[in-house]
C-alpha positions in Angstrom: 0.0 0.0 0.0 1.5 3.4 -1.0 1.6 6.4 1.3 -0.9 8.3 -0.7 -3.5 5.6 -0.3 -3.0 5.4 3.4 -3.5 9.1 3.8 -7.1 8.7 2.6 -7.9 6.0 5.0 -11.4 4.7 4.4 -12.6 7.8 2.6 -13.4 8.0 -1.1 -10.3 8.2 -3.4 -11.3 10.3 -6.4 -9.1 9.8 -9.4 -10.3 13.0 -11.1 -7.8 15.7 -10.1 -10.4 18.5 -10.8 -12.3 17.6 -7.6 -9.3 18.7 -5.6 -9.8 22.4 -6.4 -9.8 24.9 -3.5 -13.4 25.9 -4.1 -14.6 22.3 -4.4 -12.9 21.2 -1.2 -14.1 24.3 0.7 -17.6 23.4 -0.4 -17.1 19.9 1.0 -15.9 21.3 4.3 -18.9 23.7 4.4 -21.3 20.8 3.9 -19.6 18.8 6.7 -19.8 21.8 9.0 -23.5 22.3 8.2 -24.3 18.6 8.6 -22.5 18.5 12.0 -24.2 21.8 13.0 -20.9 23.4 13.7 -21.4 27.1 13.9 -17.8 28.4 14.5 -14.4 27.3 13.4 -10.9 28.2 14.2 -8.9 27.3 11.1 -5.4 25.9 11.6 -3.8 24.7 8.5 -0.7 23.0 7.1 0.3 22.0 3.6 -2.7 21.5 1.3 -5.2 22.7 3.9 -3.6 26.2 3.8 -5.2 26.7 0.3 -8.5 25.4 1.6 -8.4 27.7 4.6 -7.5 30.7 2.5 -10.6 30.1 0.3 -12.7 30.9 3.4 -10.5 33.8 4.5 -10.5 35.4 1.0 -14.3 35.2 0.9 -14.6 36.9 4.3 -12.0 39.5 3.5 -13.6 40.4 0.2 -17.0 40.9 2.0 -15.5 43.0 4.7 -13.7 45.3 2.3 -16.2 45.3 -0.5 -16.6 48.6 -2.5 -20.1 47.6 -3.7 -22.8 49.2 -1.6 -25.3 46.6 -2.6 -23.0 43.8 -1.3 -22.6 45.7 1.9 -26.4 46.3 2.3 -27.5 42.8 1.3 -24.8 40.7 3.1 -23.4 42.8 5.9 -26.5 44.9 6.8 -29.2 42.3 6.4 -30.0 39.7 9.0 -28.5 36.4 7.9 -26.7 38.1 5.1 -23.2 37.1 6.0 -24.3 33.5 6.4 -25.8 33.6 2.9 -22.5 35.1 1.6 -20.4 32.4 3.0 -22.7 29.5 2.2 -22.8 30.8 -1.4 -19.0 30.9 -1.6 -19.2 34.5 -2.9 -16.3 36.9 -3.6 -16.5 40.6 -4.0 -14.2 43.0 -5.9 -11.7 44.6 -3.6 -11.5 48.4 -3.4 -8.6 50.2 -5.1 -6.8 50.9 -1.8 -6.3 47.2 -1.2 -3.5 45.8 -3.4 -1.5 42.6 -3.4 1.5 44.4 -1.9 
């Protein structure tokens, strides 16, 4: 048995590499959290999970710094709006003052 196979344990072992995208994996985690009724998470990540954790962080950061007033009104100002934002895996455009630097 090779080390890659043992890492998966008894879980599914998809052979299609496309299912390992950050967005797809973050949706999987979201579904697990919802099924288990886990309402808050402290993300600690290493190796591949850093990418997965950053998908959640990027979505939150884009919401908190959105320049779109409709996004702010509908997802930050409305009751349950932030939950809808995160469950929908949404991303907003960043304002000009936020750069990659």
